[in-house]
PDB file of N, CA, C and O in Angstrom, chain B, residues numbered from 101:
ATOM      1  N   MET B 101       0.850  -1.148   0.000  1.00  0.00           N
ATOM      2  CA  MET B 101       0.000   0.000   0.000  1.00  0.00           C
ATOM      3  C   MET B 101       0.906   1.224   0.000  1.00  0.00           C
ATOM      4  O   MET B 101       1.869   1.301   0.763  1.00  0.00           O
ATOM      5  N   THR B 102       0.586   2.170  -0.860  1.00  0.00           N
ATOM      6  CA  THR B 102       1.386   3.387  -0.932  1.00  0.00           C
ATOM      7  C   THR B 102       0.513   4.591  -0.599  1.00  0.00           C
ATOM      8  O   THR B 102      -0.562   4.775  -1.171  1.00  0.00           O
ATOM      9  N   PHE B 103       0.988   5.397   0.325  1.00  0.00           N
ATOM     10  CA  PHE B 103       0.305   6.624   0.712  1.00  0.00           C
ATOM     11  C   PHE B 103       0.808   7.772  -0.158  1.00  0.00           C
ATOM     12  O   PHE B 103       1.916   7.714  -0.691  1.00  0.00           O
ATOM     13  N   LYS B 104       0.002   8.801  -0.298  1.00  0.00           N
ATOM     14  CA  LYS B 104       0.383   9.962  -1.106  1.00  0.00           C
ATOM     15  C   LYS B 104       1.522  10.749  -0.472  1.00  0.00           C
ATOM     16  O   LYS B 104       2.347  11.336  -1.173  1.00  0.00           O
ATOM     17  N   THR B 105       1.564  10.757   0.835  1.00  0.00           N
ATOM     18  CA  THR B 105       2.615  11.447   1.585  1.00  0.00           C
ATOM     19  C   THR B 105       3.096  10.494   2.679  1.00  0.00           C
ATOM     20  O   THR B 105       2.435   9.491   2.944  1.00  0.00           O
ATOM     21  N   PRO B 106       4.218  10.781   3.312  1.00  0.00           N
ATOM     22  CA  PRO B 106       4.692   9.877   4.366  1.00  0.00           C
ATOM     23  C   PRO B 106       3.619   9.597   5.420  1.00  0.00           C
ATOM     24  O   PRO B 106       2.828  10.471   5.776  1.00  0.00           O
ATOM     25  N   VAL B 107       3.617   8.371   5.901  1.00  0.00           N
ATOM     26  CA  VAL B 107       2.675   7.959   6.937  1.00  0.00           C
ATOM     27  C   VAL B 107       2.869   8.864   8.151  1.00  0.00           C
ATOM     28  O   VAL B 107       3.983   9.031   8.648  1.00  0.00           O
ATOM     29  N   ASP B 108       1.769   9.440   8.616  1.00  0.00           N
ATOM     30  CA  ASP B 108       1.841  10.332   9.778  1.00  0.00           C
ATOM     31  C   ASP B 108       1.155   9.673  10.976  1.00  0.00           C
ATOM     32  O   ASP B 108       0.726   8.522  10.899  1.00  0.00           O
ATOM     33  N   GLU B 109       1.058  10.401  12.063  1.00  0.00           N
ATOM     34  CA  GLU B 109       0.483   9.830  13.287  1.00  0.00           C
ATOM     35  C   GLU B 109      -0.995   9.478  13.121  1.00  0.00           C
ATOM     36  O   GLU B 109      -1.462   8.503  13.708  1.00  0.00           O
ATOM     37  N   THR B 110      -1.728  10.249  12.338  1.00  0.00           N
ATOM     38  CA  THR B 110      -3.138   9.932  12.081  1.00  0.00           C
ATOM     39  C   THR B 110      -3.245   8.620  11.308  1.00  0.00           C
ATOM     40  O   THR B 110      -4.078   7.770  11.624  1.00  0.00           O
ATOM     41  N   ASP B 111      -2.397   8.465  10.296  1.00  0.00           N
ATOM     42  CA  ASP B 111      -2.372   7.217   9.525  1.00  0.00           C
ATOM     43  C   ASP B 111      -1.994   6.048  10.429  1.00  0.00           C
ATOM     44  O   ASP B 111      -2.619   4.989  10.386  1.00  0.00           O
ATOM     45  N   ARG B 112      -0.974   6.253  11.238  1.00  0.00           N
ATOM     46  CA  ARG B 112      -0.497   5.197  12.138  1.00  0.00           C
ATOM     47  C   ARG B 112      -1.608   4.777  13.104  1.00  0.00           C
ATOM     48  O   ARG B 112      -1.775   3.588  13.377  1.00  0.00           O
ATOM     49  N   ALA B 113      -2.357   5.734  13.612  1.00  0.00           N
ATOM     50  CA  ALA B 113      -3.462   5.413  14.525  1.00  0.00           C
ATOM     51  C   ALA B 113      -4.529   4.587  13.808  1.00  0.00           C
ATOM     52  O   ALA B 113      -5.043   3.619  14.367  1.00  0.00           O
ATOM     53  N   ALA B 114      -4.862   4.964  12.577  1.00  0.00           N
ATOM     54  CA  ALA B 114      -5.852   4.207  11.801  1.00  0.00           C
ATOM     55  C   ALA B 114      -5.346   2.798  11.514  1.00  0.00           C
ATOM     56  O   ALA B 114      -6.116   1.839  11.568  1.00  0.00           O
ATOM     57  N   LEU B 115      -4.068   2.668  11.211  1.00  0.00           N
ATOM     58  CA  LEU B 115      -3.482   1.349  10.969  1.00  0.00           C
ATOM     59  C   LEU B 115      -3.518   0.494  12.235  1.00  0.00           C
ATOM     60  O   LEU B 115      -3.774  -0.708  12.162  1.00  0.00           O
ATOM     61  N   CYS B 116      -3.266   1.096  13.376  1.00  0.00           N
ATOM     62  CA  CYS B 116      -3.315   0.357  14.650  1.00  0.00           C
ATOM     63  C   CYS B 116      -4.718  -0.170  14.924  1.00  0.00           C
ATOM     64  O   CYS B 116      -4.881  -1.305  15.373  1.00  0.00           O
ATOM     65  N   VAL B 117      -5.727   0.650  14.656  1.00  0.00           N
ATOM     66  CA  VAL B 117      -7.119   0.219  14.845  1.00  0.00           C
ATOM     67  C   VAL B 117      -7.428  -0.938  13.901  1.00  0.00           C
ATOM     68  O   VAL B 117      -8.026  -1.935  14.307  1.00  0.00           O
ATOM     69  N   LEU B 118      -7.018  -0.804  12.639  1.00  0.00           N
ATOM     70  CA  LEU B 118      -7.245  -1.868  11.664  1.00  0.00           C
ATOM     71  C   LEU B 118      -6.580  -3.164  12.107  1.00  0.00           C
ATOM     72  O   LEU B 118      -7.224  -4.212  12.140  1.00  0.00           O
ATOM     73  N   VAL B 119      -5.313  -3.101  12.442  1.00  0.00           N
ATOM     74  CA  VAL B 119      -4.565  -4.307  12.820  1.00  0.00           C
ATOM     75  C   VAL B 119      -5.214  -4.985  14.027  1.00  0.00           C
ATOM     76  O   VAL B 119      -5.372  -6.206  14.042  1.00  0.00           O
ATOM     77  N   ALA B 120      -5.584  -4.209  15.022  1.00  0.00           N
ATOM     78  CA  ALA B 120      -6.212  -4.787  16.218  1.00  0.00           C
ATOM     79  C   ALA B 120      -7.524  -5.488  15.862  1.00  0.00           C
ATOM     80  O   ALA B 120      -7.803  -6.576  16.365  1.00  0.00           O
ATOM     81  N   ALA B 121      -8.325  -4.870  15.002  1.00  0.00           N
ATOM     82  CA  ALA B 121      -9.606  -5.462  14.608  1.00  0.00           C
ATOM     83  C   ALA B 121      -9.398  -6.733  13.788  1.00  0.00           C
ATOM     84  O   ALA B 121     -10.068  -7.740  14.015  1.00  0.00           O
ATOM     85  N   VAL B 122      -8.479  -6.684  12.845  1.00  0.00           N
ATOM     86  CA  VAL B 122      -8.250  -7.846  11.979  1.00  0.00           C
ATOM     87  C   VAL B 122      -7.719  -9.021  12.785  1.00  0.00           C
ATOM     88  O   VAL B 122      -8.090 -10.164  12.523  1.00  0.00           O
ATOM     89  N   ARG B 123      -6.871  -8.765  13.745  1.00  0.00           N
ATOM     90  CA  ARG B 123      -6.325  -9.859  14.561  1.00  0.00           C
ATOM     91  C   ARG B 123      -7.410 -10.606  15.327  1.00  0.00           C
ATOM     92  O   ARG B 123      -7.195 -11.744  15.744  1.00  0.00           O
ATOM     93  N   ARG B 124      -8.568  -9.985  15.517  1.00  0.00           N
ATOM     94  CA  ARG B 124      -9.691 -10.641  16.200  1.00  0.00           C
ATOM     95  C   ARG B 124     -10.593 -11.410  15.231  1.00  0.00           C
ATOM     96  O   ARG B 124     -11.513 -12.102  15.668  1.00  0.00           O
ATOM     97  N   GLU B 125     -10.345 -11.299  13.932  1.00  0.00           N
ATOM     98  CA  GLU B 125     -11.180 -11.993  12.953  1.00  0.00           C
ATOM     99  C   GLU B 125     -10.930 -13.498  13.013  1.00  0.00           C
ATOM    100  O   GLU B 125      -9.796 -13.936  13.204  1.00  0.00           O
ATOM    101  N   PRO B 126     -11.992 -14.286  12.848  1.00  0.00           N
ATOM    102  CA  PRO B 126     -11.813 -15.741  12.836  1.00  0.00           C
ATOM    103  C   PRO B 126     -10.838 -16.162  11.730  1.00  0.00           C
ATOM    104  O   PRO B 126     -10.928 -15.700  10.593  1.00  0.00           O
ATOM    105  N   GLY B 127      -9.926 -17.027  12.084  1.00  0.00           N
ATOM    106  CA  GLY B 127      -8.988 -17.556  11.103  1.00  0.00           C
ATOM    107  C   GLY B 127      -7.719 -16.752  10.921  1.00  0.00           C
ATOM    108  O   GLY B 127      -6.827 -17.173  10.184  1.00  0.00           O
ATOM    109  N   CYS B 128      -7.616 -15.600  11.576  1.00  0.00           N
ATOM    110  CA  CYS B 128      -6.399 -14.794  11.460  1.00  0.00           C
ATOM    111  C   CYS B 128      -5.317 -15.387  12.355  1.00  0.00           C
ATOM    112  O   CYS B 128      -5.488 -15.481  13.570  1.00  0.00           O
ATOM    113  N   LEU B 129      -4.209 -15.782  11.750  1.00  0.00           N
ATOM    114  CA  LEU B 129      -3.077 -16.317  12.504  1.00  0.00           C
ATOM    115  C   LEU B 129      -2.045 -15.232  12.789  1.00  0.00           C
ATOM    116  O   LEU B 129      -1.464 -15.192  13.874  1.00  0.00           O
ATOM    117  N   GLU B 130      -1.819 -14.359  11.823  1.00  0.00           N
ATOM    118  CA  GLU B 130      -0.890 -13.230  11.979  1.00  0.00           C
ATOM    119  C   GLU B 130      -1.356 -12.095  11.086  1.00  0.00           C
ATOM    120  O   GLU B 130      -1.863 -12.321   9.987  1.00  0.00           O
ATOM    121  N   TYR B 131      -1.181 -10.872  11.571  1.00  0.00           N
ATOM    122  CA  TYR B 131      -1.499  -9.688  10.770  1.00  0.00           C
ATOM    123  C   TYR B 131      -0.635  -8.549  11.286  1.00  0.00           C
ATOM    124  O   TYR B 131      -0.802  -8.097  12.419  1.00  0.00           O
ATOM    125  N   HIS B 132       0.285  -8.088  10.455  1.00  0.00           N
ATOM    126  CA  HIS B 132       1.236  -7.053  10.856  1.00  0.00           C
ATOM    127  C   HIS B 132       1.350  -6.001   9.760  1.00  0.00           C
ATOM    128  O   HIS B 132       1.304  -6.326   8.574  1.00  0.00           O
ATOM    129  N   ALA B 133       1.496  -4.759  10.153  1.00  0.00           N
ATOM    130  CA  ALA B 133       1.760  -3.670   9.205  1.00  0.00           C
ATOM    131  C   ALA B 133       3.208  -3.237   9.394  1.00  0.00           C
ATOM    132  O   ALA B 133       3.658  -3.014  10.518  1.00  0.00           O
ATOM    133  N   HIS B 134       3.931  -3.119   8.287  1.00  0.00           N
ATOM    134  CA  HIS B 134       5.342  -2.725   8.314  1.00  0.00           C
ATOM    135  C   HIS B 134       5.526  -1.461   7.483  1.00  0.00           C
ATOM    136  O   HIS B 134       4.969  -1.338   6.392  1.00  0.00           O
ATOM    137  N   LEU B 135       6.304  -0.535   8.000  1.00  0.00           N
ATOM    138  CA  LEU B 135       6.639   0.693   7.287  1.00  0.00           C
ATOM    139  C   LEU B 135       7.992   0.508   6.610  1.00  0.00           C
ATOM    140  O   LEU B 135       8.954   0.071   7.242  1.00  0.00           O
ATOM    141  N   HIS B 136       8.062   0.839   5.334  1.00  0.00           N
ATOM    142  CA  HIS B 136       9.313   0.715   4.583  1.00  0.00           C
ATOM    143  C   HIS B 136      10.397   1.540   5.277  1.00  0.00           C
ATOM    144  O   HIS B 136      10.136   2.656   5.727  1.00  0.00           O
ATOM    145  N   ALA B 137      11.588   1.002   5.363  1.00  0.00           N
ATOM    146  CA  ALA B 137      12.681   1.645   6.100  1.00  0.00           C
ATOM    147  C   ALA B 137      13.131   2.963   5.477  1.00  0.00           C
ATOM    148  O   ALA B 137      13.582   3.860   6.190  1.00  0.00           O
ATOM    149  N   GLU B 138      13.013   3.088   4.165  1.00  0.00           N
ATOM    150  CA  GLU B 138      13.485   4.305   3.498  1.00  0.00           C
ATOM    151  C   GLU B 138      12.360   5.130   2.890  1.00  0.00           C
ATOM    152  O   GLU B 138      12.413   6.359   2.913  1.00  0.00           O
ATOM    153  N   ASP B 139      11.350   4.470   2.350  1.00  0.00           N
ATOM    154  CA  ASP B 139      10.236   5.173   1.712  1.00  0.00           C
ATOM    155  C   ASP B 139       9.027   5.095   2.637  1.00  0.00           C
ATOM    156  O   ASP B 139       8.269   4.125   2.597  1.00  0.00           O
ATOM    157  N   THR B 140       8.850   6.107   3.459  1.00  0.00           N
ATOM    158  CA  THR B 140       7.815   6.074   4.494  1.00  0.00           C
ATOM    159  C   THR B 140       6.414   6.375   3.961  1.00  0.00           C
ATOM    160  O   THR B 140       5.501   6.670   4.732  1.00  0.00           O
ATOM    161  N   THR B 141       6.251   6.299   2.656  1.00  0.00           N
ATOM    162  CA  THR B 141       4.903   6.317   2.079  1.00  0.00           C
ATOM    163  C   THR B 141       4.401   4.894   1.857  1.00  0.00           C
ATOM    164  O   THR B 141       3.234   4.695   1.520  1.00  0.00           O
ATOM    165  N   ARG B 142       5.272   3.904   2.043  1.00  0.00           N
ATOM    166  CA  ARG B 142       4.922   2.517   1.726  1.00  0.00           C
ATOM    167  C   ARG B 142       4.708   1.674   2.983  1.00  0.00           C
ATOM    168  O   ARG B 142       5.523   1.677   3.905  1.00  0.00           O
ATOM    169  N   VAL B 143       3.592   0.958   2.987  1.00  0.00           N
ATOM    170  CA  VAL B 143       3.247   0.057   4.085  1.00  0.00           C
ATOM    171  C   VAL B 143       3.019  -1.332   3.500  1.00  0.00           C
ATOM    172  O   VAL B 143       2.335  -1.488   2.488  1.00  0.00           O
ATOM    173  N   LEU B 144       3.592  -2.324   4.141  1.00  0.00           N
ATOM    174  CA  LEU B 144       3.411  -3.710   3.743  1.00  0.00           C
ATOM    175  C   LEU B 144       2.656  -4.430   4.851  1.00  0.00           C
ATOM    176  O   LEU B 144       2.982  -4.286   6.030  1.00  0.00           O
ATOM    177  N   PHE B 145       1.658  -5.199   4.473  1.00  0.00           N
ATOM    178  CA  PHE B 145       0.944  -6.040   5.427  1.00  0.00           C
ATOM    179  C   PHE B 145       1.424  -7.470   5.255  1.00  0.00           C
ATOM    180  O   PHE B 145       1.434  -8.005   4.146  1.00  0.00           O
ATOM    181  N   TYR B 146       1.822  -8.081   6.361  1.00  0.00           N
ATOM    182  CA  TYR B 146       2.151  -9.504   6.371  1.00  0.00           C
ATOM    183  C   TYR B 146       0.997 -10.196   7.080  1.00  0.00           C
ATOM    184  O   TYR B 146       0.674  -9.878   8.224  1.00  0.00           O
ATOM    185  N   GLU B 147       0.381 -11.147   6.387  1.00  0.00           N
ATOM    186  CA  GLU B 147      -0.801 -11.822   6.922  1.00  0.00           C
ATOM    187  C   GLU B 147      -0.664 -13.327   6.774  1.00  0.00           C
ATOM    188  O   GLU B 147      -0.098 -13.823   5.799  1.00  0.00           O
ATOM    189  N   ARG B 148      -1.190 -14.040   7.752  1.00  0.00           N
ATOM    190  CA  ARG B 148      -1.325 -15.498   7.645  1.00  0.00           C
ATOM    191  C   ARG B 148      -2.724 -15.862   8.104  1.00  0.00           C
ATOM    192  O   ARG B 148      -3.205 -15.379   9.129  1.00  0.00           O
ATOM    193  N   TRP B 149      -3.369 -16.721   7.328  1.00  0.00           N
ATOM    194  CA  TRP B 149      -4.747 -17.118   7.596  1.00  0.00           C
ATOM    195  C   TRP B 149      -4.843 -18.629   7.666  1.00  0.00           C
ATOM    196  O   TRP B 149      -4.070 -19.339   7.024  1.00  0.00           O
ATOM    197  N   GLU B 150      -5.796 -19.119   8.450  1.00  0.00           N
ATOM    198  CA  GLU B 150      -5.996 -20.568   8.583  1.00  0.00           C
ATOM    199  C   GLU B 150      -6.272 -21.223   7.243  1.00  0.00           C
ATOM    200  O   GLU B 150      -5.793 -22.323   6.969  1.00  0.00           O
ATOM    201  N   ASN B 151      -7.050 -20.540   6.408  1.00  0.00           N
ATOM    202  CA  ASN B 151      -7.424 -21.116   5.121  1.00  0.00           C
ATOM    203  C   ASN B 151      -7.927 -20.009   4.194  1.00  0.00           C
ATOM    204  O   ASN B 151      -8.084 -18.859   4.603  1.00  0.00           O
ATOM    205  N   GLN B 152      -8.172 -20.376   2.958  1.00  0.00           N
ATOM    206  CA  GLN B 152      -8.619 -19.410   1.958  1.00  0.00           C
ATOM    207  C   GLN B 152      -9.974 -18.815   2.323  1.00  0.00           C
ATOM    208  O   GLN B 152     -10.225 -17.639   2.063  1.00  0.00           O
ATOM    209  N   ALA B 153     -10.840 -19.611   2.917  1.00  0.00           N
ATOM    210  CA  ALA B 153     -12.165 -19.109   3.300  1.00  0.00           C
ATOM    211  C   ALA B 153     -12.044 -17.957   4.302  1.00  0.00           C
ATOM    212  O   ALA B 153     -12.753 -16.957   4.186  1.00  0.00           O
ATOM    213  N   ALA B 154     -11.154 -18.095   5.275  1.00  0.00           N
ATOM    214  CA  ALA B 154     -10.954 -17.026   6.263  1.00  0.00           C
ATOM    215  C   ALA B 154     -10.412 -15.769   5.590  1.00  0.00           C
ATOM    216  O   ALA B 154     -10.825 -14.657   5.920  1.00  0.00           O
ATOM    217  N   LEU B 155      -9.493 -15.944   4.654  1.00  0.00           N
ATOM    218  CA  LEU B 155      -8.947 -14.797   3.921  1.00  0.00           C
ATOM    219  C   LEU B 155     -10.033 -14.126   3.083  1.00  0.00           C
ATOM    220  O   LEU B 155     -10.103 -12.899   3.024  1.00  0.00           O
ATOM    221  N   ASP B 156     -10.867 -14.917   2.446  1.00  0.00           N
ATOM    222  CA  ASP B 156     -11.955 -14.359   1.633  1.00  0.00           C
ATOM    223  C   ASP B 156     -12.916 -13.539   2.488  1.00  0.00           C
ATOM    224  O   ASP B 156     -13.348 -12.459   2.083  1.00  0.00           O
ATOM    225  N   ILE B 157     -13.245 -14.050   3.661  1.00  0.00           N
ATOM    226  CA  ILE B 157     -14.134 -13.320   4.574  1.00  0.00           C
ATOM    227  C   ILE B 157     -13.461 -12.024   5.031  1.00  0.00           C
ATOM    228  O   ILE B 157     -14.105 -10.978   5.107  1.00  0.00           O
ATOM    229  N   HIS B 158     -12.174 -12.099   5.332  1.00  0.00           N
ATOM    230  CA  HIS B 158     -11.422 -10.904   5.733  1.00  0.00           C
ATOM    231  C   HIS B 158     -11.493  -9.825   4.655  1.00  0.00           C
ATOM    232  O   HIS B 158     -11.641  -8.644   4.969  1.00  0.00           O
ATOM    233  N   GLY B 159     -11.391 -10.220   3.401  1.00  0.00           N
ATOM    234  CA  GLY B 159     -11.419  -9.260   2.301  1.00  0.00           C
ATOM    235  C   GLY B 159     -12.704  -8.451   2.231  1.00  0.00           C
ATOM    236  O   GLY B 159     -12.737  -7.376   1.632  1.00  0.00           O
ATOM    237  N   LYS B 160     -13.761  -8.970   2.844  1.00  0.00           N
ATOM    238  CA  LYS B 160     -15.058  -8.288   2.852  1.00  0.00           C
ATOM    239  C   LYS B 160     -15.427  -7.775   4.244  1.00  0.00           C
ATOM    240  O   LYS B 160     -16.539  -7.291   4.454  1.00  0.00           O
ATOM    241  N   SER B 161     -14.502  -7.881   5.188  1.00  0.00           N
ATOM    242  CA  SER B 161     -14.803  -7.534   6.576  1.00  0.00           C
ATOM    243  C   SER B 161     -15.062  -6.040   6.752  1.00  0.00           C
ATOM    244  O   SER B 161     -14.579  -5.210   5.982  1.00  0.00           O
ATOM    245  N   ALA B 162     -15.828  -5.728   7.775  1.00  0.00           N
ATOM    246  CA  ALA B 162     -16.128  -4.326   8.088  1.00  0.00           C
ATOM    247  C   ALA B 162     -14.853  -3.561   8.423  1.00  0.00           C
ATOM    248  O   ALA B 162     -14.708  -2.398   8.049  1.00  0.00           O
ATOM    249  N   ALA B 163     -13.936  -4.207   9.122  1.00  0.00           N
ATOM    250  CA  ALA B 163     -12.690  -3.526   9.501  1.00  0.00           C
ATOM    251  C   ALA B 163     -11.910  -3.102   8.263  1.00  0.00           C
ATOM    252  O   ALA B 163     -11.462  -1.959   8.169  1.00  0.00           O
ATOM    253  N   LEU B 164     -11.748  -4.016   7.318  1.00  0.00           N
ATOM    254  CA  LEU B 164     -10.950  -3.716   6.130  1.00  0.00           C
ATOM    255  C   LEU B 164     -11.674  -2.760   5.189  1.00  0.00           C
ATOM    256  O   LEU B 164     -11.080  -1.793   4.713  1.00  0.00           O
ATOM    257  N   THR B 165     -12.941  -3.018   4.918  1.00  0.00           N
ATOM    258  CA  THR B 165     -13.667  -2.138   3.998  1.00  0.00           C
ATOM    259  C   THR B 165     -13.841  -0.745   4.595  1.00  0.00           C
ATOM    260  O   THR B 165     -13.796   0.250   3.872  1.00  0.00           O
ATOM    261  N   GLY B 166     -14.040  -0.668   5.903  1.00  0.00           N
ATOM    262  CA  GLY B 166     -14.151   0.631   6.563  1.00  0.00           C
ATOM    263  C   GLY B 166     -12.847   1.407   6.512  1.00  0.00           C
ATOM    264  O   GLY B 166     -12.846   2.615   6.275  1.00  0.00           O
ATOM    265  N   PHE B 167     -11.733   0.713   6.735  1.00  0.00           N
ATOM    266  CA  PHE B 167     -10.419   1.349   6.661  1.00  0.00           C
ATOM    267  C   PHE B 167     -10.170   1.882   5.256  1.00  0.00           C
ATOM    268  O   PHE B 167      -9.760   3.030   5.079  1.00  0.00           O
ATOM    269  N   ARG B 168     -10.419   1.044   4.267  1.00  0.00           N
ATOM    270  CA  ARG B 168     -10.198   1.472   2.877  1.00  0.00           C
ATOM    271  C   ARG B 168     -11.044   2.688   2.524  1.00  0.00           C
ATOM    272  O   ARG B 168     -10.559   3.621   1.884  1.00  0.00           O
ATOM    273  N   ALA B 169     -12.297   2.681   2.937  1.00  0.00           N
ATOM    274  CA  ALA B 169     -13.189   3.804   2.627  1.00  0.00           C
ATOM    275  C   ALA B 169     -12.740   5.077   3.340  1.00  0.00           C
ATOM    276  O   ALA B 169     -12.710   6.153   2.743  1.00  0.00           O
ATOM    277  N   ALA B 170     -12.395   4.949   4.610  1.00  0.00           N
ATOM    278  CA  ALA B 170     -12.009   6.119   5.400  1.00  0.00           C
ATOM    279  C   ALA B 170     -10.684   6.713   4.940  1.00  0.00           C
ATOM    280  O   ALA B 170     -10.469   7.920   5.050  1.00  0.00           O
ATOM    281  N   MET B 171      -9.800   5.871   4.429  1.00  0.00           N
ATOM    282  CA  MET B 171      -8.451   6.313   4.081  1.00  0.00           C
ATOM    283  C   MET B 171      -8.232   6.447   2.576  1.00  0.00           C
ATOM    284  O   MET B 171      -7.115   6.736   2.148  1.00  0.00           O
ATOM    285  N   ALA B 172      -9.253   6.247   1.776  1.00  0.00           N
ATOM    286  CA  ALA B 172      -9.108   6.188   0.317  1.00  0.00           C
ATOM    287  C   ALA B 172      -8.377   7.393  -0.269  1.00  0.00           C
ATOM    288  O   ALA B 172      -7.598   7.244  -1.211  1.00  0.00           O
ATOM    289  N   ASP B 173      -8.616   8.565   0.269  1.00  0.00           N
ATOM    290  CA  ASP B 173      -7.968   9.762  -0.281  1.00  0.00           C
ATOM    291  C   ASP B 173      -6.482   9.840   0.072  1.00  0.00           C
ATOM    292  O   ASP B 173      -5.774  10.712  -0.432  1.00  0.00           O
ATOM    293  N   ARG B 174      -6.008   8.947   0.923  1.00  0.00           N
ATOM    294  CA  ARG B 174      -4.593   8.927   1.321  1.00  0.00           C
ATOM    295  C   ARG B 174      -3.747   8.002   0.448  1.00  0.00           C
ATOM    296  O   ARG B 174      -2.520   8.102   0.460  1.00  0.00           O
ATOM    297  N   PHE B 175      -4.383   7.099  -0.312  1.00  0.00           N
ATOM    298  CA  PHE B 175      -3.653   6.081  -1.066  1.00  0.00           C
ATOM    299  C   PHE B 175      -3.355   6.510  -2.494  1.00  0.00           C
ATOM    300  O   PHE B 175      -4.088   7.292  -3.099  1.00  0.00           O
ATOM    301  N   VAL B 176      -2.255   5.975  -3.013  1.00  0.00           N
ATOM    302  CA  VAL B 176      -1.913   6.114  -4.422  1.00  0.00           C
ATOM    303  C   VAL B 176      -2.328   4.809  -5.090  1.00  0.00           C
ATOM    304  O   VAL B 176      -1.632   3.803  -4.961  1.00  0.00           O
ATOM    305  N   GLY B 177      -3.435   4.812  -5.791  1.00  0.00           N
ATOM    306  CA  GLY B 177      -3.884   3.628  -6.511  1.00  0.00           C
ATOM    307  C   GLY B 177      -4.267   2.476  -5.605  1.00  0.00           C
ATOM    308  O   GLY B 177      -4.246   2.602  -4.381  1.00  0.00           O
ATOM    309  N   PRO B 178      -4.621   1.345  -6.215  1.00  0.00           N
ATOM    310  CA  PRO B 178      -5.010   0.166  -5.436  1.00  0.00           C
ATOM    311  C   PRO B 178      -3.790  -0.525  -4.826  1.00  0.00           C
ATOM    312  O   PRO B 178      -2.662  -0.354  -5.288  1.00  0.00           O
ATOM    313  N   SER B 179      -4.040  -1.296  -3.797  1.00  0.00           N
ATOM    314  CA  SER B 179      -2.968  -2.069  -3.166  1.00  0.00           C
ATOM    315  C   SER B 179      -2.555  -3.221  -4.068  1.00  0.00           C
ATOM    316  O   SER B 179      -3.369  -3.772  -4.809  1.00  0.00           O
ATOM    317  N   GLU B 180      -1.293  -3.573  -3.994  1.00  0.00           N
ATOM    318  CA  GLU B 180      -0.782  -4.736  -4.720  1.00  0.00           C
ATOM    319  C   GLU B 180      -0.839  -5.938  -3.787  1.00  0.00           C
ATOM    320  O   GLU B 180      -0.356  -5.875  -2.656  1.00  0.00           O
ATOM    321  N   LEU B 181      -1.423  -7.020  -4.256  1.00  0.00           N
ATOM    322  CA  LEU B 181      -1.509  -8.238  -3.454  1.00  0.00           C
ATOM    323  C   LEU B 181      -0.559  -9.284  -4.009  1.00  0.00           C
ATOM    324  O   LEU B 181      -0.503  -9.514  -5.217  1.00  0.00           O
ATOM    325  N   ASN B 182       0.187  -9.912  -3.113  1.00  0.00           N
ATOM    326  CA  ASN B 182       1.079 -11.011  -3.469  1.00  0.00           C
ATOM    327  C   ASN B 182       0.800 -12.161  -2.520  1.00  0.00           C
ATOM    328  O   ASN B 182       0.634 -11.957  -1.318  1.00  0.00           O
ATOM    329  N   PHE B 183       0.750 -13.359  -3.057  1.00  0.00           N
ATOM    330  CA  PHE B 183       0.504 -14.540  -2.241  1.00  0.00           C
ATOM    331  C   PHE B 183       1.743 -15.415  -2.260  1.00  0.00           C
ATOM    332  O   PHE B 183       2.327 -15.665  -3.314  1.00  0.00           O
ATOM    333  N   TRP B 184       2.133 -15.875  -1.088  1.00  0.00           N
ATOM    334  CA  TRP B 184       3.364 -16.644  -0.926  1.00  0.00           C
ATOM    335  C   TRP B 184       3.065 -17.937  -0.188  1.00  0.00           C
ATOM    336  O   TRP B 184       2.106 -18.019   0.581  1.00  0.00           O
ATOM    337  N   ARG B 185       3.881 -18.931  -0.423  1.00  0.00           N
ATOM    338  CA  ARG B 185       3.826 -20.186   0.324  1.00  0.00           C
ATOM    339  C   ARG B 185       5.155 -20.377   1.036  1.00  0.00           C
ATOM    340  O   ARG B 185       6.211 -20.051   0.495  1.00  0.00           O
ATOM    341  N   ARG B 186       5.096 -20.907   2.249  1.00  0.00           N
ATOM    342  CA  ARG B 186       6.319 -21.159   3.007  1.00  0.00           C
ATOM    343  C   ARG B 186       7.172 -22.178   2.263  1.00  0.00           C
ATOM    344  O   ARG B 186       6.680 -23.216   1.820  1.00  0.00           O
ATOM    345  N   LEU B 187       8.434 -21.869   2.138  1.00  0.00           N
ATOM    346  CA  LEU B 187       9.362 -22.745   1.425  1.00  0.00           C
ATOM    347  C   LEU B 187      10.076 -23.695   2.385  1.00  0.00           C
ATOM    348  O   LEU B 187      10.148 -24.897   2.129  1.00  0.00           O
ATOM    349  N   VAL B 188      10.597 -23.166   3.475  1.00  0.00           N
ATOM    350  CA  VAL B 188      11.307 -24.006   4.458  1.00  0.00           C
ATOM    351  C   VAL B 188      10.857 -23.655   5.856  1.00  0.00           C
ATOM    352  O   VAL B 188      11.334 -24.247   6.825  1.00  0.00           O
TER     353      VAL B 188
END
């Protein structure tokens, strides 16, 4: 996720609320927001879910859709999604 300007305290507070809410969602194993070390407009979410069904429900959750709607004017374009599998 890329913000139009560096992440500020208001953004950080909204991210904290989102992370706390998502961690309570059924099937959430891990959910973390990371700020890029050099480009502070970029935030990466690391997520682990019990299964695809839990992830699908999360994608439509009130916490996530509410965050996106409330913060939409802060983002540069849509978020990029990447899916990974544990190798070792």
